[in-house]
C-alpha positions as CSV (number, residue, x, y, z in Angstrom):
1,M,21.8,16.7,19.6
2,V,22.8,13.2,19.0
3,L,19.8,11.0,18.1
4,P,19.7,7.4,18.9
5,T,20.1,5.2,16.0
6,R,18.3,2.3,17.2
7,P,14.4,2.7,17.1
8,E,11.9,2.7,19.8
9,F,9.5,-0.4,19.5
10,L,5.8,0.5,19.8
11,A,2.6,-1.0,19.6
12,F,-0.8,0.5,18.5
13,D,-4.4,-0.9,19.0
14,V,-6.3,-0.7,15.6
15,G,-9.7,-2.1,14.2
16,D,-13.3,-1.8,15.2
17,G,-15.0,-3.1,18.5
18,D,-14.4,-6.7,19.3
19,R,-12.2,-7.1,16.4
20,R,-9.5,-4.8,17.7
21,T,-5.9,-6.0,17.8
22,S,-2.5,-4.8,18.3
23,L,0.0,-3.9,15.4
24,G,3.6,-3.6,16.1
25,A,5.8,-0.5,15.1
26,L,9.4,1.2,15.2
27,A,9.9,4.7,15.6
28,W,13.2,6.6,14.9
29,A,13.4,9.9,16.8
30,G,13.3,13.4,15.0
31,I,14.6,16.6,16.4
32,G,12.6,18.8,18.5
33,G,9.5,19.9,16.8
34,A,10.2,17.5,13.6
35,P,7.2,16.5,11.8
36,T,6.1,12.7,11.7
37,V,6.2,10.5,8.6
38,V,4.6,7.1,8.8
39,A,6.3,4.6,6.3
40,V,4.8,1.3,5.0
41,H,6.9,-1.8,3.7
42,G,6.3,-4.1,1.0
43,I,4.1,-7.4,0.5
44,T,6.7,-9.5,2.3
45,S,8.7,-7.2,4.2
46,N,8.5,-5.4,7.6
47,A,9.0,-2.1,9.5
48,W,12.9,-2.5,9.6
49,A,12.9,-2.0,5.9
50,W,12.9,1.7,6.8
51,D,15.8,1.6,8.9
52,P,18.3,2.8,6.3
53,V,16.1,5.6,5.6
54,A,15.7,6.8,9.0
55,H,19.4,7.0,9.5
56,H,19.6,9.2,6.4
57,L,16.8,11.6,7.7
58,H,19.3,12.6,10.5
59,G,16.3,13.8,12.4
60,A,14.4,15.7,10.0
61,A,11.4,13.6,10.8
62,R,10.2,11.2,13.3
63,L,9.6,8.2,11.3
64,V,7.2,5.7,12.2
65,A,7.1,2.5,10.4
66,L,4.2,-0.2,11.0
67,D,4.3,-3.8,10.5
68,L,1.0,-4.5,8.6
69,R,-1.2,-7.4,9.5
70,G,0.5,-10.7,8.9
71,R,4.2,-9.5,8.7
72,G,6.8,-8.8,11.3
73,R,5.9,-8.2,14.8
74,S,2.2,-8.1,13.7
75,H,2.4,-11.4,11.8
76,E,-0.1,-12.9,14.4
77,A,-2.7,-10.1,13.8
78,P,-5.9,-11.6,12.3
79,G,-7.5,-10.6,9.0
80,P,-9.1,-9.2,7.1
81,F,-6.3,-8.2,5.1
82,G,-6.5,-6.3,1.7
83,M,-5.5,-2.4,1.0
84,R,-8.7,-1.2,2.4
85,R,-8.0,-2.8,5.9
86,H,-4.5,-1.8,5.7
87,A,-5.3,1.6,5.2
88,D,-8.0,1.9,7.9
89,D,-5.1,0.6,10.2
90,I,-2.7,3.3,9.1
91,A,-5.7,5.9,10.1
92,D,-5.8,4.3,13.6
93,V,-2.1,4.8,14.0
94,V,-2.3,8.4,12.7
95,D,-5.2,9.2,15.0
96,E,-2.9,8.2,17.8
97,L,0.2,10.0,16.3
98,G,-1.5,13.2,15.5
99,A,-2.7,14.1,12.1
100,P,-1.8,15.2,9.6
101,V,1.2,13.2,8.4
102,T,3.1,12.7,5.6
103,L,2.9,8.9,4.3
104,V,5.7,7.0,2.4
105,G,5.1,3.7,1.0
106,H,7.4,1.1,-0.8
107,S,6.3,-1.4,-3.2
108,M,2.9,-2.8,-1.9
109,G,3.0,-0.1,0.8
110,A,2.8,2.5,-2.0
111,F,-0.6,1.2,-2.7
112,V,-1.6,1.3,1.0
113,V,-0.6,5.0,1.5
114,E,-2.5,5.8,-1.6
115,M,-5.5,4.2,-0.3
116,T,-5.2,5.8,3.1
117,A,-5.1,9.3,1.6
118,E,-8.1,8.4,-0.5
119,R,-10.3,6.8,2.3
120,H,-8.9,9.4,5.2
121,P,-7.7,12.7,3.4
122,D,-7.9,15.0,6.4
123,L,-5.3,12.7,8.0
124,V,-2.9,13.2,5.2
125,D,-0.4,16.0,4.2
126,D,1.4,14.4,1.5
127,V,2.2,11.1,-0.2
128,I,5.4,9.5,-1.5
129,L,5.5,6.6,-3.6
130,V,8.6,4.2,-3.6
131,D,8.8,1.9,-6.7
132,G,5.0,1.1,-6.3
133,G,1.5,2.4,-6.4
134,A,1.1,2.3,-10.2
135,P,-0.8,-0.7,-11.7
136,L,1.2,-3.8,-12.2
137,P,1.5,-5.0,-15.7
138,L,-0.8,-7.8,-16.9
139,P,-0.7,-10.4,-19.2
140,R,-3.1,-10.5,-22.2
141,P,-6.0,-11.6,-21.5
142,A,-5.9,-10.3,-18.0
143,P,-6.7,-13.1,-15.4
144,T,-10.5,-12.9,-14.2
145,T,-10.8,-16.3,-12.2
146,D,-9.4,-16.8,-8.9
147,A,-7.2,-19.6,-10.3
148,E,-5.7,-17.5,-13.0
149,I,-5.1,-14.7,-10.5
150,D,-3.2,-17.1,-8.3
151,A,-1.2,-18.7,-10.9
152,L,-0.2,-15.1,-11.9
153,L,0.5,-14.1,-8.3
154,D,2.7,-17.4,-8.2
155,A,4.8,-16.4,-11.2
156,S,5.3,-12.8,-10.1
157,L,6.1,-13.7,-6.2
158,G,7.4,-17.3,-6.7
159,P,10.6,-17.1,-4.8
160,A,9.2,-15.1,-2.2
161,I,6.1,-17.2,-1.6
162,E,8.7,-20.1,-1.4
163,R,10.4,-18.6,1.1
164,L,7.5,-18.1,3.4
165,R,7.2,-21.8,3.5
166,T,10.9,-22.7,4.3
167,V,12.2,-23.3,7.4
168,W,15.9,-22.5,7.8
169,P,18.0,-24.3,10.4
170,D,19.6,-21.4,11.7
171,R,19.8,-17.7,10.7
172,V,23.2,-18.0,8.9
173,S,21.3,-20.0,6.3
174,Y,18.6,-17.6,5.8
175,H,21.3,-14.8,5.7
176,A,23.2,-16.7,3.0
177,M,20.0,-17.4,0.9
178,W,19.4,-13.7,0.7
179,A,23.3,-13.2,0.0
180,Q,23.1,-15.1,-3.2
181,H,19.8,-13.0,-4.4
182,P,20.7,-11.4,-7.6
183,A,19.3,-8.0,-6.2
184,F,22.0,-7.8,-3.7
185,A,25.0,-8.6,-6.0
186,D,26.9,-5.8,-4.3
187,G,26.5,-7.4,-0.9
188,I,24.4,-7.1,2.3
189,G,25.1,-4.2,4.6
190,P,24.5,-3.9,8.2
191,D,21.1,-2.1,7.9
192,L,19.8,-4.6,5.7
193,E,21.1,-7.6,7.7
194,R,19.0,-5.9,10.8
195,N,16.0,-6.2,8.5
196,L,16.5,-9.5,7.2
197,L,17.1,-11.1,10.6
198,A,14.4,-9.3,12.4
199,D,11.9,-11.0,9.8
200,L,12.7,-14.5,11.5
201,I,10.5,-16.2,14.3
202,E,11.8,-19.5,15.9
203,V,9.6,-22.5,15.1
204,D,10.1,-26.1,15.4
205,G,12.9,-27.3,13.3
206,G,14.7,-23.9,13.1
207,F,13.2,-20.5,11.8
208,R,10.8,-19.1,9.3
209,T,9.9,-15.7,8.2
210,A,7.4,-13.7,10.2
211,V,5.0,-13.2,7.2
212,E,1.7,-15.0,6.7
213,E,1.1,-16.5,3.0
214,A,-2.6,-15.9,3.6
215,A,-1.9,-12.2,3.9
216,V,0.3,-12.1,0.9
217,R,-2.1,-14.0,-1.2
218,I,-4.9,-11.7,-0.1
219,D,-3.0,-8.6,-0.6
220,G,-1.5,-9.7,-4.1
221,R,-4.8,-10.5,-5.6
222,E,-5.9,-7.0,-4.8
223,L,-2.9,-5.7,-6.6
224,L,-3.4,-7.8,-9.6
225,A,-7.2,-7.8,-9.9
226,D,-9.1,-5.2,-7.7
227,R,-9.9,-2.4,-10.3
228,T,-10.2,0.2,-7.4
229,V,-6.6,-0.7,-6.3
230,R,-5.3,-0.7,-9.6
231,T,-6.6,2.7,-10.6
232,L,-5.6,4.5,-7.3
233,L,-2.9,6.4,-9.3
234,D,-5.3,7.7,-11.7
235,R,-7.1,9.5,-9.0
236,R,-4.2,10.9,-6.9
237,P,-3.3,14.7,-7.2
238,T,0.2,15.4,-8.4
239,T,2.3,12.9,-6.4
240,T,6.1,12.1,-6.0
241,I,7.1,8.6,-7.3
242,V,10.6,7.3,-7.0
243,R,11.2,4.5,-9.9
244,A,13.9,2.1,-9.4
245,E,15.8,1.4,-12.6
246,F,15.9,-2.2,-12.3
247,G,13.1,-4.7,-11.0
248,L,12.8,-7.6,-8.5
249,L,15.9,-9.4,-9.8
250,G,18.2,-6.5,-10.1
251,E,18.0,-6.4,-13.9
252,P,15.6,-5.0,-16.5
253,P,12.9,-4.4,-16.8
254,P,11.8,-1.9,-13.8
255,L,9.0,-2.9,-11.8
256,I,7.1,0.2,-13.2
257,P,7.6,0.0,-16.8
258,D,8.4,3.1,-19.1
259,E,4.9,2.8,-20.5
260,V,3.2,3.0,-17.1
261,R,5.3,6.2,-15.9
262,D,4.5,7.9,-19.6
263,R,0.9,7.2,-19.0
264,Y,1.0,9.4,-15.7
265,P,2.8,12.7,-16.7
266,R,1.3,14.9,-14.1
267,H,3.1,13.1,-11.1
268,R,6.7,14.1,-10.2
269,W,8.8,11.1,-11.3
270,I,12.2,10.7,-9.5
271,E,14.5,8.1,-11.5
272,A,16.5,6.1,-9.0
273,T,19.3,5.2,-11.5
274,G,21.3,2.2,-10.9
275,L,19.2,0.9,-8.3
276,N,16.7,-2.1,-8.2
277,H,13.4,-2.6,-6.3
278,Y,15.0,-3.7,-3.1
279,T,18.2,-1.5,-3.0
280,V,16.0,1.5,-3.6
281,V,15.4,1.7,0.1
282,A,17.8,-1.0,1.4
283,S,21.2,0.6,0.2
284,P,23.0,3.6,1.3
285,E,22.6,5.1,-2.0
286,G,18.7,4.5,-2.2
287,A,18.0,5.3,1.4
288,S,19.7,8.7,0.8
289,L,17.8,9.3,-2.3
290,V,14.5,8.5,-0.5
291,A,15.5,10.6,2.6
292,D,16.1,13.4,0.5
293,T,12.8,13.1,-1.4
294,I,10.9,13.0,2.2
295,R,13.0,16.1,3.4
296,A,12.0,17.8,0.3
297,A,8.3,17.2,0.7
298,L,8.5,18.2,4.2
299,V,10.0,21.6,3.5
300,A,7.6,21.9,0.4
301,R,4.5,21.6,2.7
């Protein structure tokens, strides 16, 4: 059986009462009878981030990747934002797909799938975290005011937030910006290129990313300052975590420091050697590793 390499475009109704909205999603086919895996992207990413992983699954699962509120084809979906809202959206999607499913999340998406499993345990078979889901390191003293939290968010995501505010005259200039990013020193392959160019929407003067800054700020504040979010991993049963060797800029330290990893020895840690926070899902090597991890989890279930 030859599976299509291009995903199907889907839409899901989520939310409650008169606050229901539609979220976009991509679905890559699996072989007949294959289980469903729901994948969740990072804080400024979109569903296309999972395209390389889907190709390396070779039909072992039907992979459904959601565009979270404020991103991708869901960029016009209104708030509220935050991990709880995203988790409840995922639950609505799983209800429609058929529970239970395995959840996999990258970066902020790892926190979303943890929260989903905590709030809706009957819908979830297993959870896989990819370079996320562990509490982010904080300076000492830790920020307490909104202004301090926003300042730390700007320091952590400064280039990404600036990207959200930029209008590029054409797609070529946007591609060139990413080609110069230190995390992609080995080049941008066709799978990643689809992800990047799918992130653009046309506006006056050119193109901007389909990511709303308000969503990023609200979600980012929770990752830094919401105690319930920051302690999700403390309450997880044994969970598989793929950790990239390098961080956001393609160099040490990793996003999840050694001391954080060592604090949670009961979890299954898979070290993604030679990969950074982006290439752990975007490169052929990273996508193959994550796909193998998903397959192993499905077999174990």
